[in-house]
Structure formats: structure tokens, C-alpha cells
Phi, psi and omega in degrees: 000331189109159179283158179302318183301316181285332172301314178300318179297317181292325171305309181300320176291327176295311175307314181297310181300319192266347180075020179232189176217090188076232174267358187265145192238308179285151176301320180299315174299321177296322177293328173296316173300314178304317175305312176300316176308317180296314172301325180286330181276346189305312181290330180287316182299315188290314174310305182300321176287324171294327174298315182292326178297312182297308182292310188263325183261351182055036172088000189271000180268179179224136175262125181241132169247133187278342190076175179282129181235157169253136186281166179298330180278356177099356180279180175243137179230152170216133178231135175245121185240148171247119176238157184200161187310303190300321181296312179300315184297329175266003177077020180275165179279148180291180176268137185216161170233130185233120171259135184214144182230091190292147188306332187243017183267156172292316179206176183281162179226169173249143167199177174248187176287333179244002186244136185285191199285145167225141183296140177236099182241075187253125181230354183207168176299330181291315177300320178300304178306330179292345179272355184309308182290322175303316178286332172299310180300315176302314179294322180294312176305309179305309176305315178300312177294325175305315178289326177296321181283322185255266179185158180301342181299342179281352181252107182306326182300339180271319181286332184263337175271143179265348179239158179285137182296000000 
């Protein structure tokens, strides 16, 4: 059947070809689909960030979810963030998974705080679970970019351990 990542791309390309988002055609209907997508993604995004918390932050972080919000421009957003003491102390952005549906977008996308867009075509629990690896890569890339922007010292698993993991 194909990998979840490639299946997500095919759903994305099909939407572009057909001019819809799943069964939704109007902006209002697409926003309803997006609201349901956020609900479906919530446990997956939390799992990804809890994994990063355990592995990178030694459990010292906190996962925070924004819920569905409307942007100043009129789009919709939902953000799951992983924050921790060292990150807040240096003023850096948290590791994040962001679902966003820009006001002028054909359909929604996923991104991180430092990582660009990935198509978000989630219509079922299976589709949401299929985003697990994509979200893991987004979170890992955000962690990498945070270290690049700040220092490895922001990662407790590196500063507390005396041996290589």
C-alpha cells in the first residue's frame, strides 16, 4: 500500500488535483475538517514530544498544547510545544509541532518552529497515526536547529550524562 509518508503526499496531490480537501470544498467545510484533524493529531503530537522529552531532556520538559486558535490573518493554528528550563532560560523557541491552515492556503500543513511545511491531509485516526514519523522528524529537526542556534548545553541529556548515549 505504500509508506504513511508517501500516502500523505498522495492525499495532498489528490487534493490539489481535485480542488478539495478530503470531501470538503468550501473554506468553511475545510475548517471543520481541520478542527477534527487537530483532535486526531493531539495524541500523536503529544507522544512525539513526550518521546523527545524522555530521550533528550531526561523528562525535565513539559508538553503544552494550544488547542485550535485563529491567527491574526484569519487562518487556523494548533501548536504542541515542548518547553524546559534551559530553553526558556536562553530565550529560544521550544521544540514544536504546528498544524496550520493559512487563510490563503488550499489545505493545512504541519511544521515546526524552525522547520518548513509538510502537507497535512488527515481524515482518520489511521491517517493521524501515519504522521508519527513525520512529526518525529519535525521535532528532531527543531531540536537540532535549537542546538545550532544556541548550544548543545540546552539539551539536558548531553550536559548531565558523562558518557555518550
